[in-house]
C-alpha positions in Angstrom: 21.3 2.6 18.9 18.5 1.4 21.2 16.5 -1.8 20.9 13.7 0.0 21.6 14.5 2.4 18.4 15.6 -0.7 15.7 12.7 -2.2 16.4 10.9 1.1 15.5 13.1 1.3 12.3 12.3 -3.3 11.7 8.3 -1.5 11.8 9.3 1.2 9.5 10.4 -1.7 6.7 7.4 -4.1 7.5 5.2 -1.3 7.0 7.3 -0.2 3.6 6.9 -3.5 2.5 3.2 -3.9 3.1 2.8 -0.5 1.3 4.7 -1.8 -1.9 2.7 -5.2 -1.7 -0.3 -2.8 -1.8 0.6 -1.3 -4.4 1.3 -4.0 -6.4 -2.3 -5.4 -5.9 -3.5 -2.1 -7.0 -1.5 -2.5 -10.3 -2.6 -6.5 -10.9 -6.3 -4.3 -10.4 -5.6 -1.5 -12.7 -4.8 -4.6 -15.3 -7.8 -6.2 -15.0 -9.6 -3.2 -15.0 -7.9 -2.7 -18.3 -8.8 -5.9 -19.7 -12.1 -5.8 -18.3 -12.7 -2.7 -20.2 -11.5 -3.3 -23.0 -13.0 -7.2 -23.5 -16.7 -5.4 -22.8 -19.5 -7.9 -21.5 -18.2 -7.7 -17.8 -21.6 -7.0 -15.6 -21.3 -3.2 -14.4 -21.2 -4.6 -10.7 -17.6 -6.5 -12.0 -16.3 -3.3 -12.9 -17.7 -1.3 -9.6 -16.1 -4.1 -6.8 -12.8 -4.1 -9.2 -12.4 -0.5 -9.1 -13.0 -0.2 -5.2 -10.9 -2.9 -4.6 -8.1 -0.9 -6.5 -8.9 2.5 -4.2 -8.7 1.1 -1.8 -5.3 -0.7 -2.0 -4.1 2.0 -3.5 -5.6 4.4 -0.6 -4.0 1.8 1.8 -0.5 1.6 0.5 -0.1 5.5 1.0 -1.5 5.4 4.6 1.4 2.3 5.3 3.7 4.2 3.7 2.9 7.1 5.5 3.2 5.4 8.8 7.0 4.2 7.8 7.9 7.6 7.1 6.5 8.9 10.2 8.2 6.0 11.7 11.3 6.5 10.6 11.3 10.6 11.3 10.8 9.5 15.0 13.5 7.1 15.3 16.1 9.7 13.6 14.8 12.0 16.0 14.7 9.9 19.0 18.6 8.5 18.3 21.3 10.0 20.1 
């Protein structure tokens, strides 16, 4: 395996790790969102902010996972 392919594979793993971190963040935000709904009394802007951040984390996690998959496929096809 060439150094270039190894670097691509390593980068894909970093992206997967980042995707997992963002997915975990989204799960924590889901728990916060549920607690806010259950507790009541939180201002609407806080609900909106948590929901927006949750969506951003979930979207970024999905995008990073897609990029990692594409890099992995590229590395597989480029390997002799």
